[in-house]
C-alpha positions in Angstrom: 12.0 -5.1 -15.1 9.5 -7.4 -13.7 6.0 -6.4 -13.5 5.0 -5.7 -9.9 1.9 -5.4 -7.6 2.2 -4.2 -4.6 -0.9 -3.8 -2.0 -0.8 -1.5 1.5 0.5 1.4 0.6 1.0 3.0 4.6 4.1 4.3 6.5 6.5 1.4 5.5 4.8 0.4 2.2 4.7 3.7 0.5 8.1 4.3 0.5 9.0 0.5 -0.3 7.2 0.8 -3.3 8.5 4.2 -4.4 11.6 2.5 -3.9 10.7 -0.2 -6.6 9.5 2.3 -9.3 12.8 4.4 -8.7 14.2 1.1 -9.8 13.0 0.7 -13.2 10.2 -1.6 -12.7 6.4 -1.5 -13.4 4.1 -0.6 -10.6 0.6 -1.9 -10.1 -1.2 -0.5 -6.4 -3.8 -0.8 -4.3 -4.2 0.5 -0.9 -7.6 0.7 1.0 -7.1 4.4 1.9 -6.1 5.2 -1.6 -3.4 5.2 -3.7 -0.6 7.9 -2.8 -0.7 10.3 -5.4 3.2 10.6 -4.7 3.2 7.1 -6.4 1.2 7.9 -9.4 2.9 10.9 -10.5 6.3 8.8 -9.9 4.9 6.4 -12.4 2.5 3.8 -10.7 -0.3 2.7 -11.8 -3.4 2.6 -9.6 -6.1 -0.6 -9.4 -9.4 -0.8 -7.7 -8.8 -3.8 -6.0 -6.3 -6.4 -4.7 -7.6 -8.8 -7.6 -6.9 -6.1 -10.2 -3.6 -5.6 -8.7 -3.0 -9.4 -9.5 -4.3 -9.8 -12.9 -1.9 -7.2 -14.3 1.4 -8.3 -12.0 3.4 -11.0 -12.1 4.8 -10.7 -8.3 2.9 -9.4 -5.7 3.8 -7.7 -2.5 1.9 -6.9 0.2 2.7 -5.2 3.4 -0.9 -4.7 5.6 -0.5 -3.9 9.9 -1.6 -7.8 11.1 -2.5 -11.5 10.0 -6.5 -10.8 9.5 -5.5 -7.8 7.4 -3.7 -10.2 5.0 -6.1 -13.1 5.0 -8.6 -10.6 3.9 -6.4 -8.9 0.7 -5.0 -12.7 -0.3 -8.8 -14.7 0.0 -11.1 -12.1 0.6 -13.8 -11.0 -2.9 -11.9 -9.4 -4.9 -9.0 -10.4 -3.1 -5.3 -11.2 -4.6 -6.1 -15.3 -5.4 -9.1 -14.5 -7.4 -6.4 -12.5 -10.1 -3.6 -14.8 -10.1 -2.6 -17.5 -12.5 -0.2 -20.3 -12.5 3.6 -19.0 -12.3 3.3 -16.2 -10.4 4.5 -15.3 -7.1 2.8 -13.4 -4.3 5.7 -12.0 -1.4 4.3 -11.1 1.9 6.5 -8.7 3.9 3.6 -7.7 6.8 4.6 -9.2 10.1 2.1 -12.0 11.0 1.4 -15.5 12.5 4.2 -17.6 11.3 1.1 -20.7 12.0 -0.9 -18.4 9.6 1.5 -18.0 6.8 2.1 -21.8 6.6 -1.4 -22.0 5.5 -1.6 -19.2 3.0 1.8 -20.1 1.4 0.0 -23.9 0.9 -3.2 -22.1 -0.5 -1.5 -20.0 -2.7 0.8 -23.0 -4.0 -2.2 -24.9 -4.6 -3.2 -22.3 -7.5 -0.1 -22.9 -9.0 1.9 -19.9 -7.6 4.8 -19.3 -5.2 5.3 -18.0 -1.9 7.5 -15.9 0.4 7.1 -14.5 3.7 9.5 -11.7 3.7 8.8 -9.6 6.9 11.5 -6.6 7.5 12.8 -4.7 10.2 14.2 -1.3 9.8 11.2 1.0 10.7 10.3 3.8 8.5 13.7 5.4 8.0 15.0 1.8 6.7 12.1 1.6 4.4 12.8 5.3 2.8 16.6 4.6 2.5 16.1 1.2 1.1 18.1 -0.1 4.0 15.7 -2.5 5.4 16.4 -6.3 7.1 14.4 -8.6 5.2 13.9 -12.0 6.9 12.7 -14.7 4.3 10.9 -18.1 4.8 10.1 -20.2 1.0 11.6 -22.2 -1.9 15.2 -21.4 -2.9 14.4 -20.7 -6.3 11.3 -17.9 -5.4 13.4 -16.3 -3.7 16.4 -16.1 -6.0 13.7 -15.0 -8.7 12.6 -12.2 -5.4 16.3 -11.1 -4.5 17.0 -8.2 -6.8 13.3 -6.9 -6.1 14.5 -7.3 -2.2 17.8 -5.1 -3.1 16.3 -2.3 -4.2 14.3 -1.9 -0.6 16.5 -3.3 1.9 20.7 -4.5 2.8 20.9 -7.4 4.8 18.5 -10.1 3.1 18.8 -14.0 4.0 16.4 -16.4 3.5 16.1 -18.3 6.7 14.1 -21.4 5.8 11.0 -22.9 4.7 7.1 -20.9 4.7 7.1 -19.3 8.2 10.6 -19.4 8.9 10.9 -15.6 7.7 7.7 -14.8 10.3 9.8 -17.1 13.3 12.5 -14.8 12.5 10.4 -11.5 12.7 9.0 -12.4 15.9 12.3 -12.7 17.5 13.5 -9.9 16.5 11.1 -7.9 17.9 11.5 -9.6 21.2 15.3 -8.3 20.7 14.1 -4.9 19.8 11.5 -4.4 22.5 14.0 -5.7 25.8 16.3 -3.3 24.2 13.6 -0.2 24.1 13.3 -1.5 28.0 16.9 -1.7 28.9 17.4 1.4 27.3 14.6 3.4 28.8 15.3 2.2 32.3 18.8 3.5 31.8 17.7 6.8 31.1 15.3 7.1 33.7 17.8 5.8 36.4 20.2 8.1 35.5 18.6 11.2 35.5 16.5 10.3 38.5 19.8 10.3 39.8 20.6 13.9 38.6 22.3 13.6 35.7 22.1 14.7 31.9 20.4 11.7 30.4 21.8 12.7 26.9 25.5 12.9 28.2 24.9 9.6 29.6 23.6 8.2 26.3 26.6 9.6 24.6 29.1 7.9 27.2 27.1 4.7 26.3 27.5 5.1 23.2 31.1 4.8 23.1 31.4 1.2 25.1 29.6 -2.4 25.0 25.8 -1.0 26.5 25.9 0.5 22.4 23.0 -0.4 20.5 21.4 1.2 17.6 18.3 1.3 20.1 20.1 3.8 22.5 21.4 5.8 19.0 18.0 6.1 18.2 15.3 5.4 20.9 17.0 6.8 23.6 17.5 10.3 21.7 13.5 9.9 20.9 13.1 9.2 25.1 15.2 12.6 25.9 13.9 14.7 23.0 10.1 13.7 23.3 10.0 12.9 20.2 7.6 10.2 20.0 5.6 10.5 16.6 6.0 7.3 14.8 8.5 5.2 13.8 6.6 2.3 14.7 3.4 2.8 16.5 3.3 0.8 20.2 0.2 -1.2 18.8 1.9 -2.8 16.3 4.6 -4.1 18.6 1.9 -5.3 20.8 0.9 -7.1 18.1 3.9 -8.5 17.6 4.5 -9.6 21.1 1.1 -11.0 21.2 3.0 -13.5 18.4 6.1 -14.0 20.6 3.7 -15.0 23.8 0.9 -17.1 22.1 4.2 -19.1 20.1 5.8 -19.6 23.4 2.3 -21.3 25.4 2.1 -23.5 22.7 6.0 -24.0 22.4 6.2 -24.5 25.8 8.6 -21.9 26.6 8.8 -19.0 28.9 9.3 -15.6 27.8 9.3 -13.6 31.6 11.0 -10.2 29.8 8.8 -10.2 26.6 5.5 -10.3 29.0 6.8 -7.9 31.1 7.2 -5.4 28.2 4.2 -6.1 27.0 2.7 -5.4 30.1 4.6 -2.0 29.6 2.8 -1.3 26.5 -0.2 -2.3 27.9 0.5 0.5 30.4 0.8 3.1 27.6 -1.8 2.0 25.6 -4.1 2.7 28.7 -2.6 6.3 28.3 -4.3 6.9 25.2 -0.6 6.1 23.3 -1.6 3.1 20.7 -0.6 5.2 17.9 2.9 6.3 20.1 6.4 5.3 18.5 7.3 1.9 20.8 10.3 3.8 21.9 7.5 5.6 24.0 7.7 2.7 25.9 9.6 4.9 28.8 6.4 6.7 29.9 5.1 4.1 31.4 8.5 3.9 33.2 8.1 7.2 34.1 4.8 6.9 35.4 6.2 4.1 37.8 9.1 6.8 38.9 7.0 9.9 39.0 10.0 11.1 37.0 10.6 12.1 33.0 13.2 11.5 31.4 15.0 14.7 31.1 14.2 16.7 33.9 16.6 16.4 36.8 16.0 16.0 40.2 15.1 18.9 42.7 
């Protein structure tokens, strides 16, 4: 049994931490918004700072929204770095900048500790079901140490390469997911505008080469109009911004990623920052003056 710290207990972090408690680990917990009562009732210990978490735990996991949040949690006053001692392991499971990740890893290494970037895919459902895909960057020894913990949170766990490579893999994942959402949205909107039943079209497509997890889950959301997150548009926007800024620095063109980002931007302009990312379809519906699920008059 490991002594684990967990900082960031939102939509994703809370169920991930709960699965670790259920796996028999002692957890020390901190979140800016307070530690959920469900976690303390299950046996977790609430701490008053990220520093206190790091002082108590041998392994510290971070799950917060963005690059500046990770930097603050790690290096601000009463942050994790102040509570670290030699031999501890820091695992950042947030989705953030690969370049910043390399800097954070170097700083943590200088304190005599290992660092893994281990962003995840699978959303709230995957977090609750301990079925996340975990993309890891860092040294083999640290990965081996962390793998039994990862196995309590996920199913597909891969050491991609060195520090930063896990985050690069996550950015690639988010490009694919965004473009799949856009494709499913266009297809269902086309079918609906042509007068076909989009629910039956989706059912038919799920049996062919167009089948995908996005069509299965988010296609249903588009038809049923269930846009509560899930995974918020503002977070996917952040991930695509990382993709586009990285592409610019690499001299790579990502034209369809840019289009998907503009569609997310349009959703945000209509108050949709906190909609589920499947609500990208709403931007396309505005352009078509037609809603998926409505037949042509």
